[in-house]
Structure formats: C-alpha cells, structure tokens
Short mmCIF file of the C-alpha atoms (twelve columns), coordinates in Angstrom:
data_MODEL
# 
_entry.id   MODEL 
# 
loop_
_atom_site.group_PDB 
_atom_site.id 
_atom_site.type_symbol 
_atom_site.label_atom_id 
_atom_site.label_alt_id 
_atom_site.label_comp_id 
_atom_site.label_asym_id 
_atom_site.label_seq_id 
_atom_site.Cartn_x 
_atom_site.Cartn_y 
_atom_site.Cartn_z 
_atom_site.pdbx_PDB_model_num 
ATOM 1   C CA . MET A 1   50.720  -25.019 38.007  1 
ATOM 2   C CA . ASP A 2   47.543  -26.867 37.005  1 
ATOM 3   C CA . LYS A 3   46.822  -30.566 37.328  1 
ATOM 4   C CA . LYS A 4   47.531  -31.458 33.678  1 
ATOM 5   C CA . GLU A 5   50.883  -29.690 33.699  1 
ATOM 6   C CA . SER A 6   51.816  -31.583 36.882  1 
ATOM 7   C CA . LYS A 7   50.943  -34.939 35.272  1 
ATOM 8   C CA . ARG A 8   52.963  -34.117 32.200  1 
ATOM 9   C CA . ARG A 9   56.015  -33.149 34.262  1 
ATOM 10  C CA . ILE A 10  55.805  -36.379 36.296  1 
ATOM 11  C CA . ALA A 11  55.622  -38.404 33.045  1 
ATOM 12  C CA . TYR A 12  58.762  -36.661 31.753  1 
ATOM 13  C CA . GLU A 13  60.642  -37.456 34.992  1 
ATOM 14  C CA . VAL A 14  59.542  -41.111 34.875  1 
ATOM 15  C CA . LEU A 15  60.740  -41.368 31.272  1 
ATOM 16  C CA . ILE A 16  64.134  -39.959 32.249  1 
ATOM 17  C CA . PHE A 17  64.426  -42.371 35.176  1 
ATOM 18  C CA . LEU A 18  63.454  -45.347 33.006  1 
ATOM 19  C CA . GLY A 19  65.935  -44.264 30.400  1 
ATOM 20  C CA . VAL A 20  68.722  -44.280 33.019  1 
ATOM 21  C CA . VAL A 21  67.587  -47.739 34.256  1 
ATOM 22  C CA . ALA A 22  67.534  -49.068 30.682  1 
ATOM 23  C CA . LEU A 23  71.054  -47.750 30.118  1 
ATOM 24  C CA . MET A 24  72.328  -49.388 33.322  1 
ATOM 25  C CA . THR A 25  70.734  -52.754 32.495  1 
ATOM 26  C CA . LEU A 26  72.196  -52.574 28.999  1 
ATOM 27  C CA . ILE A 27  75.662  -52.038 30.442  1 
ATOM 28  C CA . THR A 28  75.273  -54.834 32.988  1 
ATOM 29  C CA . ARG A 29  73.504  -57.026 30.398  1 
ATOM 30  C CA . LEU A 30  70.462  -57.733 32.536  1 
ATOM 31  C CA . TRP A 31  68.246  -58.554 29.561  1 
ATOM 32  C CA . PRO A 32  64.983  -59.445 31.387  1 
ATOM 33  C CA . ILE A 33  65.064  -56.183 33.330  1 
ATOM 34  C CA . LEU A 34  65.930  -54.281 30.113  1 
ATOM 35  C CA . LEU A 35  62.937  -55.799 28.307  1 
ATOM 36  C CA . LEU A 36  60.585  -54.892 31.171  1 
ATOM 37  C CA . THR A 37  62.025  -51.376 31.258  1 
ATOM 38  C CA . MET A 38  61.381  -50.917 27.510  1 
ATOM 39  C CA . VAL A 39  57.729  -51.956 27.952  1 
ATOM 40  C CA . VAL A 40  57.270  -49.462 30.798  1 
ATOM 41  C CA . ILE A 41  58.953  -46.704 28.718  1 
ATOM 42  C CA . LEU A 42  56.488  -47.375 25.860  1 
ATOM 43  C CA . ILE A 43  53.517  -47.146 28.214  1 
ATOM 44  C CA . CYS A 44  54.777  -43.880 29.715  1 
ATOM 45  C CA . ALA A 45  55.370  -42.413 26.257  1 
ATOM 46  C CA . LEU A 46  51.805  -43.201 25.180  1 
ATOM 47  C CA . ARG A 47  50.451  -41.681 28.386  1 
ATOM 48  C CA . LEU A 48  52.526  -38.534 27.848  1 
ATOM 49  C CA . LEU A 49  51.215  -38.237 24.258  1 
ATOM 50  C CA . PHE A 50  47.624  -38.592 25.462  1 
ATOM 51  C CA . ILE A 51  48.091  -35.833 28.076  1 
ATOM 52  C CA . ARG A 52  49.625  -33.515 25.457  1 
ATOM 53  C CA . VAL A 53  46.740  -33.991 23.014  1 
ATOM 54  C CA . ARG A 54  44.185  -33.310 25.746  1 
ATOM 55  C CA . THR A 55  46.073  -30.133 26.685  1 
ATOM 56  C CA . VAL A 56  46.099  -28.842 23.076  1 
ATOM 57  C CA . GLU A 57  42.371  -29.464 22.730  1 
ATOM 58  C CA . ALA A 58  41.699  -27.636 25.990  1 
ATOM 59  C CA . ILE A 59  43.532  -24.457 24.942  1 
ATOM 60  C CA . GLU A 60  41.781  -24.088 21.582  1 
ATOM 61  C CA . PRO A 61  40.174  -20.620 21.400  1 
ATOM 62  C CA . ALA A 62  36.422  -20.435 21.707  1 
ATOM 63  C CA . PRO A 63  34.496  -19.318 18.602  1 
ATOM 64  C CA . PRO A 64  33.810  -15.564 18.511  1 
ATOM 65  C CA . VAL A 65  30.451  -14.483 19.841  1 
ATOM 66  C CA . PRO A 66  28.382  -12.755 17.127  1 
ATOM 67  C CA . GLU A 67  27.661  -9.107  17.785  1 
ATOM 68  C CA . PRO A 68  24.035  -8.248  18.514  1 
ATOM 69  C CA . PRO A 69  22.180  -6.673  15.546  1 
ATOM 70  C CA . GLN A 70  22.232  -2.916  15.546  1 
ATOM 71  C CA . ALA A 71  18.992  -0.965  15.692  1 
ATOM 72  C CA . GLU A 72  17.698  0.340   12.346  1 
ATOM 73  C CA . THR A 73  18.108  4.032   11.679  1 
ATOM 74  C CA . GLU A 74  15.541  6.329   10.063  1 
ATOM 75  C CA . LEU A 75  17.469  6.178   6.779   1 
ATOM 76  C CA . ASP A 76  17.349  2.354   6.781   1 
ATOM 77  C CA . ILE A 77  13.572  2.436   7.260   1 
ATOM 78  C CA . VAL A 78  13.123  4.971   4.431   1 
ATOM 79  C CA . ILE A 79  15.275  2.905   2.045   1 
ATOM 80  C CA . LYS A 80  13.295  -0.275  2.793   1 
ATOM 81  C CA . ALA A 81  9.962   1.550   2.428   1 
ATOM 82  C CA . PHE A 82  11.123  3.083   -0.888  1 
ATOM 83  C CA . GLY A 83  12.083  -0.349  -2.246  1 
ATOM 84  C CA . LEU A 84  8.673   -1.715  -1.229  1 
ATOM 85  C CA . LEU A 85  6.988   1.286   -2.907  1 
ATOM 86  C CA . GLN A 86  8.719   0.517   -6.230  1 
ATOM 87  C CA . ARG A 87  7.595   -3.121  -6.058  1 
ATOM 88  C CA . ARG A 88  3.983   -2.079  -5.365  1 
ATOM 89  C CA . ILE A 89  4.012   0.303   -8.356  1 
ATOM 90  C CA . THR A 90  5.324   -2.442  -10.651 1 
ATOM 91  C CA . GLU A 91  2.741   -4.953  -9.370  1 
ATOM 92  C CA . GLN A 92  -0.224  -2.595  -9.861  1 
ATOM 93  C CA . LEU A 93  0.873   -1.574  -13.374 1 
ATOM 94  C CA . ALA A 94  1.409   -5.221  -14.324 1 
ATOM 95  C CA . TYR A 95  -2.126  -6.004  -13.087 1 
ATOM 96  C CA . GLN A 96  -3.816  -3.091  -14.892 1 
ATOM 97  C CA . TYR A 97  -1.643  -2.894  -18.011 1 
ATOM 98  C CA . PRO A 98  0.332   -6.094  -18.650 1 
ATOM 99  C CA . GLY A 99  3.611   -5.395  -20.402 1 
ATOM 100 C CA . SER A 100 3.769   -1.755  -19.260 1 
ATOM 101 C CA . ARG A 101 6.986   -0.073  -18.128 1 
ATOM 102 C CA . TRP A 102 7.672   2.924   -15.913 1 
ATOM 103 C CA . VAL A 103 10.476  5.202   -14.700 1 
ATOM 104 C CA . TRP A 104 10.586  8.019   -12.186 1 
ATOM 105 C CA . GLY A 105 9.574   11.357  -13.671 1 
ATOM 106 C CA . VAL A 106 11.150  13.409  -10.860 1 
ATOM 107 C CA . THR A 107 14.709  13.817  -9.674  1 
ATOM 108 C CA . ASN A 108 15.810  12.563  -6.251  1 
ATOM 109 C CA . ALA A 109 12.638  10.503  -5.848  1 
ATOM 110 C CA . ILE A 110 13.680  8.907   -2.551  1 
ATOM 111 C CA . GLU A 111 14.145  12.302  -0.885  1 
ATOM 112 C CA . ARG A 112 10.754  13.517  -2.158  1 
ATOM 113 C CA . PHE A 113 9.271   10.244  -0.893  1 
ATOM 114 C CA . ARG A 114 10.773  10.868  2.560   1 
ATOM 115 C CA . ARG A 115 9.349   14.412  2.694   1 
ATOM 116 C CA . GLY A 116 5.900   13.304  1.465   1 
ATOM 117 C CA . GLU A 117 6.037   15.387  -1.725  1 
ATOM 118 C CA . PRO A 118 4.133   14.403  -4.932  1 
ATOM 119 C CA . LEU A 119 5.785   11.630  -6.950  1 
ATOM 120 C CA . ILE A 120 5.325   11.361  -10.733 1 
ATOM 121 C CA . ILE A 121 6.212   8.358   -12.905 1 
ATOM 122 C CA . LEU A 122 6.479   8.185   -16.711 1 
ATOM 123 C CA . LEU A 123 4.545   5.351   -18.327 1 
ATOM 124 C CA . ASN A 124 5.068   3.308   -21.472 1 
ATOM 125 C CA . ARG A 125 2.486   0.968   -23.016 1 
ATOM 126 C CA . ALA A 126 -0.004  1.768   -20.260 1 
ATOM 127 C CA . GLY A 127 -3.246  2.125   -22.224 1 
ATOM 128 C CA . GLY A 128 -2.319  5.475   -23.728 1 
ATOM 129 C CA . TYR A 129 -1.399  7.152   -20.454 1 
ATOM 130 C CA . GLN A 130 1.958   8.910   -20.321 1 
ATOM 131 C CA . LYS A 131 2.173   9.899   -16.652 1 
ATOM 132 C CA . ALA A 132 0.795   8.816   -13.299 1 
ATOM 133 C CA . GLN A 133 0.926   10.179  -9.784  1 
ATOM 134 C CA . VAL A 134 1.901   7.881   -6.926  1 
ATOM 135 C CA . ALA A 135 -0.265  8.354   -3.846  1 
ATOM 136 C CA . VAL A 136 1.760   7.895   -0.650  1 
ATOM 137 C CA . HIS A 137 0.766   8.480   2.979   1 
ATOM 138 C CA . ASN A 138 3.181   7.958   5.890   1 
ATOM 139 C CA . LEU A 139 5.624   6.059   3.628   1 
ATOM 140 C CA . ILE A 140 2.817   3.650   2.590   1 
ATOM 141 C CA . PHE A 141 1.688   3.158   -1.026  1 
ATOM 142 C CA . LYS A 142 -1.968  4.127   -1.523  1 
ATOM 143 C CA . GLY A 143 -2.482  3.838   -5.293  1 
ATOM 144 C CA . LEU A 144 -1.781  5.246   -8.755  1 
ATOM 145 C CA . TYR A 145 -3.649  8.046   -10.528 1 
ATOM 146 C CA . CYS A 146 -3.072  8.194   -14.283 1 
ATOM 147 C CA . LEU A 147 -2.751  11.775  -15.537 1 
ATOM 148 C CA . THR A 148 -3.916  13.210  -18.850 1 
ATOM 149 C CA . ALA A 149 -2.898  16.472  -20.484 1 
ATOM 150 C CA . GLU A 150 -5.681  18.317  -18.627 1 
ATOM 151 C CA . THR A 151 -5.203  16.618  -15.267 1 
ATOM 152 C CA . LYS A 152 -2.908  18.310  -12.768 1 
ATOM 153 C CA . PRO A 153 -1.006  16.423  -10.055 1 
ATOM 154 C CA . ILE A 154 -2.871  16.129  -6.777  1 
ATOM 155 C CA . PRO A 155 -0.993  17.932  -3.970  1 
ATOM 156 C CA . PRO A 156 -0.474  16.030  -0.706  1 
ATOM 157 C CA . ALA A 157 -3.202  16.408  1.871   1 
ATOM 158 C CA . ALA A 158 -2.540  19.269  4.285   1 
ATOM 159 C CA . PRO A 159 -4.132  19.673  7.714   1 
ATOM 160 C CA . GLU A 160 -7.184  21.898  7.683   1 
ATOM 161 C CA . ALA A 161 -6.849  25.296  9.299   1 
ATOM 162 C CA . PRO A 162 -9.240  25.910  12.189  1 
ATOM 163 C CA . ARG A 163 -12.297 27.817  11.111  1 
ATOM 164 C CA . ARG A 164 -13.210 31.012  12.895  1 
ATOM 165 C CA . ALA A 165 -16.673 31.165  14.343  1 
ATOM 166 C CA . ALA A 166 -18.988 33.563  12.526  1 
ATOM 167 C CA . ALA A 167 -19.909 36.686  14.442  1 
ATOM 168 C CA . PRO A 168 -23.552 36.764  15.648  1 
ATOM 169 C CA . PRO A 169 -25.836 39.127  13.730  1 
ATOM 170 C CA . ASP A 170 -26.274 42.595  15.179  1 
ATOM 171 C CA . PRO A 171 -29.865 42.891  16.455  1 
ATOM 172 C CA . PHE A 172 -29.742 46.688  16.016  1 
ATOM 173 C CA . ASP A 173 -28.687 46.517  12.381  1 
ATOM 174 C CA . GLY A 174 -31.292 48.429  10.428  1 
ATOM 175 C CA . ASP A 175 -30.592 46.807  7.021   1 
ATOM 176 C CA . ASP A 176 -33.321 44.419  6.011   1 
ATOM 177 C CA . ASP A 177 -31.625 43.499  2.771   1 
ATOM 178 C CA . VAL A 178 -29.162 40.699  3.446   1 
ATOM 179 C CA . GLU A 179 -26.823 39.988  0.595   1 
ATOM 180 C CA . GLU A 180 -26.215 36.349  -0.111  1 
ATOM 181 C CA . GLU A 181 -22.628 35.189  0.014   1 
ATOM 182 C CA . ALA A 182 -21.155 34.304  -3.323  1 
ATOM 183 C CA . LEU A 183 -20.496 30.584  -3.569  1 
ATOM 184 C CA . PRO A 184 -17.406 29.424  -5.382  1 
ATOM 185 C CA . ASP A 185 -17.933 27.554  -8.630  1 
ATOM 186 C CA . GLU A 186 -17.673 23.825  -8.358  1 
ATOM 187 C CA . ALA A 187 -14.591 22.252  -9.933  1 
ATOM 188 C CA . PRO A 188 -15.307 20.291  -13.167 1 
ATOM 189 C CA . ILE A 189 -15.494 16.514  -12.786 1 
ATOM 190 C CA . ASN A 190 -12.873 14.436  -14.548 1 
ATOM 191 C CA . TYR A 191 -15.116 11.680  -15.911 1 
ATOM 192 C CA . GLU A 192 -12.168 9.839   -17.453 1 
ATOM 193 C CA . ARG A 193 -10.557 9.467   -14.057 1 
ATOM 194 C CA . LEU A 194 -13.921 8.616   -12.464 1 
ATOM 195 C CA . ALA A 195 -14.368 5.800   -14.992 1 
ATOM 196 C CA . PHE A 196 -10.865 4.485   -14.392 1 
ATOM 197 C CA . GLU A 197 -11.309 4.384   -10.627 1 
ATOM 198 C CA . TRP A 198 -14.756 2.744   -10.884 1 
ATOM 199 C CA . VAL A 199 -13.550 -0.025  -13.232 1 
ATOM 200 C CA . ASP A 200 -10.456 -0.607  -11.090 1 
ATOM 201 C CA . ALA A 201 -12.556 -0.942  -7.919  1 
ATOM 202 C CA . ASN A 202 -15.255 -3.191  -9.468  1 
ATOM 203 C CA . MET A 203 -13.177 -5.380  -11.800 1 
ATOM 204 C CA . ALA A 204 -13.571 -8.481  -9.603  1 
ATOM 205 C CA . GLY A 205 -17.368 -8.208  -9.606  1 
ATOM 206 C CA . ILE A 206 -17.462 -7.520  -13.365 1 
ATOM 207 C CA . ASN A 207 -15.368 -10.628 -14.087 1 
ATOM 208 C CA . ALA A 208 -17.619 -12.755 -11.867 1 
ATOM 209 C CA . LYS A 209 -20.750 -11.495 -13.647 1 
ATOM 210 C CA . TYR A 210 -19.087 -12.048 -17.022 1 
ATOM 211 C CA . ASN A 211 -18.245 -15.687 -16.161 1 
ATOM 212 C CA . GLU A 212 -21.789 -16.225 -14.923 1 
ATOM 213 C CA . SER A 213 -23.165 -14.927 -18.239 1 
ATOM 214 C CA . ILE A 214 -20.869 -17.310 -20.122 1 
ATOM 215 C CA . ALA A 215 -22.098 -20.220 -17.992 1 
ATOM 216 C CA . GLN A 216 -25.701 -19.277 -18.802 1 
ATOM 217 C CA . LYS A 217 -24.803 -18.983 -22.540 1 
ATOM 218 C CA . GLN A 218 -26.023 -15.398 -22.761 1 
ATOM 219 C CA . PRO A 219 -24.947 -13.327 -25.785 1 
ATOM 220 C CA . GLU A 220 -24.196 -10.257 -23.699 1 
ATOM 221 C CA . MET A 221 -23.790 -9.025  -20.129 1 
ATOM 222 C CA . LEU A 222 -25.616 -5.966  -18.819 1 
ATOM 223 C CA . ILE A 223 -24.156 -3.726  -16.139 1 
ATOM 224 C CA . PRO A 224 -27.274 -1.909  -14.818 1 
ATOM 225 C CA . SER A 225 -27.309 1.852   -14.525 1 
ATOM 226 C CA . GLU A 226 -27.786 1.799   -10.754 1 
ATOM 227 C CA . GLU A 227 -24.362 0.134   -10.382 1 
ATOM 228 C CA . LEU A 228 -22.570 2.598   -12.671 1 
ATOM 229 C CA . PRO A 229 -21.148 6.035   -11.825 1 
ATOM 230 C CA . HIS A 230 -22.377 9.289   -13.377 1 
ATOM 231 C CA . PRO A 231 -23.911 8.759   -16.875 1 
ATOM 232 C CA . ASP A 232 -21.461 11.234  -18.417 1 
ATOM 233 C CA . SER A 233 -18.651 8.803   -17.548 1 
ATOM 234 C CA . TRP A 234 -20.220 5.791   -19.319 1 
ATOM 235 C CA . PRO A 235 -18.283 6.291   -22.591 1 
ATOM 236 C CA . ASP A 236 -15.029 6.344   -20.605 1 
ATOM 237 C CA . VAL A 237 -16.182 3.269   -18.659 1 
ATOM 238 C CA . CYS A 238 -16.617 1.437   -21.991 1 
ATOM 239 C CA . VAL A 239 -13.081 2.455   -22.991 1 
ATOM 240 C CA . GLU A 240 -11.670 1.187   -19.681 1 
ATOM 241 C CA . LEU A 241 -13.536 -2.123  -20.049 1 
ATOM 242 C CA . LYS A 242 -12.010 -2.627  -23.484 1 
ATOM 243 C CA . ARG A 243 -8.561  -1.859  -22.068 1 
ATOM 244 C CA . ASN A 244 -9.102  -4.548  -19.435 1 
ATOM 245 C CA . GLY A 245 -9.719  -7.300  -21.993 1 
ATOM 246 C CA . PHE A 246 -13.427 -7.058  -22.908 1 
ATOM 247 C CA . THR A 247 -13.802 -7.187  -26.679 1 
ATOM 248 C CA . ALA A 248 -16.871 -4.965  -27.054 1 
ATOM 249 C CA . ALA A 249 -18.713 -2.688  -24.650 1 
ATOM 250 C CA . ASP A 250 -21.343 -0.045  -25.386 1 
ATOM 251 C CA . PHE A 251 -23.736 2.003   -23.273 1 
ATOM 252 C CA . CYS A 252 -27.506 2.203   -23.575 1 
ATOM 253 C CA . GLU A 253 -30.408 3.589   -21.551 1 
ATOM 254 C CA . ASP A 254 -30.339 0.682   -19.080 1 
ATOM 255 C CA . GLY A 255 -26.567 0.727   -18.501 1 
ATOM 256 C CA . ILE A 256 -23.581 -0.784  -20.330 1 
ATOM 257 C CA . LYS A 257 -23.756 -3.941  -22.446 1 
ATOM 258 C CA . VAL A 258 -20.672 -6.134  -22.819 1 
ATOM 259 C CA . ASN A 259 -20.671 -8.697  -25.637 1 
ATOM 260 C CA . ILE A 260 -19.760 -12.247 -24.696 1 
ATOM 261 C CA . ALA A 261 -16.879 -13.586 -26.768 1 
ATOM 262 C CA . GLN A 262 -17.866 -16.950 -28.258 1 
# 
C-alpha cells in the first residue's frame, strides 16, 4: 500500500468517526460540539477530494513514445531518385523551350531507370523536336539529347574490354612488304546536335555579350569564328539562336552576326 492510498484511507476513517460524533451530539443536543464537528467534517472532505485528484493525475498514462524511423530500402531510394529525375527533365525543357510538354516514350520507365537502360521521352512544342534521350548515370540526371529522324539513341556507356598486347614482330620474317591495317571509317558528325549542345553550353555568355552590345548601342553582335564550333554547324547554330529568342542571326566569314532588336 503506497503513501497516498494510506492517507486516503485515514481520511475515510476520520470522516466516519466524525459522522458518528456528529450523530451523538445531535441526539444529545450539544450544539456547540455539533457545529465544531461539522467544520472538521468539511475540512476532512476537502482534504480527501484533494488526495483523490492528485491520485488520478498520477495514474494518467504517459504519451506513447514515437517509433524510430526505419531505414530506407533500395526501392525507396529508386522512387525518390526517379521523382527527382522527372523534375529535372521538366526544369530543363522549361528553360530551353518554354511551354513545352513531355511524356515517357517507353513502358515501365522506372524499372529501366533502375537498370540504367536508355530512356526516351516524347516532346511537344519543343522547337520541332519530337523525341529526346535522357542521359542518366548512377541514378543521377546528366542531360537531354534531342533526337531527329536520323539520330539513333545513345546506348549506355559500357566498361571497356581489356586490350590484348600486340605480338612482337618476328625478326626472322622474310616479308619486307608490310600491309597497312585497314582503319575503320569515321562516323559522320551530327552538326545539328553539335550546334544544339554548343548553344546550350554558351547561352549565358551569349546573353551577356548581347546585353553589352545593347548598352553600347551597336546594331549587331558578332560571335567570332574562333569561339564557334565546326563551320559546317554554323547554319544550325543560327537556327538554335533563333529558337532561344534572338530575332535574326546569320553567318559570315568572320563568324555569326546577331541583329540587335531596337
């Protein structure tokens, strides 16, 4: 029996005793003693009520302790990375082609994303492009590559196979005529893609030079040839500049001239 329970029991016994005393004084008509007994009974009742309230407060259950957070699984990490990938795609398209829309062009995109397989998206209002490949490495977004009808998707990078060392020439070989090894033909350069990547990488510098030309009240801005990619890509560079908001751009011997909008 604890201390509070003992106090409560004593208060009950005192109340019973005072009740008996009050009854006896009422029978014998000892009014002063009866009045004093009633005052003591009131005090004991208040004390008993106070002890009971304290006891109820003491036995209230403690709030439940929150469970510790569980460790993330591999699936949780993939789902979060896939959601971040979709946001990065939307942000880059909105920066390059405001008002553009896209949807996944492959089925079960999240599973292909987890396995590192090529991801294709279908574009709408993206400067004439219909498809784009999403470059991903270790679940991290690396960029977008717009595809044309002639452009094929870029396969994911595979580790290079170890090269075998060439055998040393035989010093006793009597042939003096050594045939040259046939070299494989070089793959054709996609100048349209080269122009797109160059404009995308140098857009900040082009805008700064354009604003400087406006401040100097020049009629046009020249992008010198030494800053440009291969000359065969200059027509495509002019097209990309127009898609990025420049009203007129044309190439010449010295580079590309961009007219300043007045």
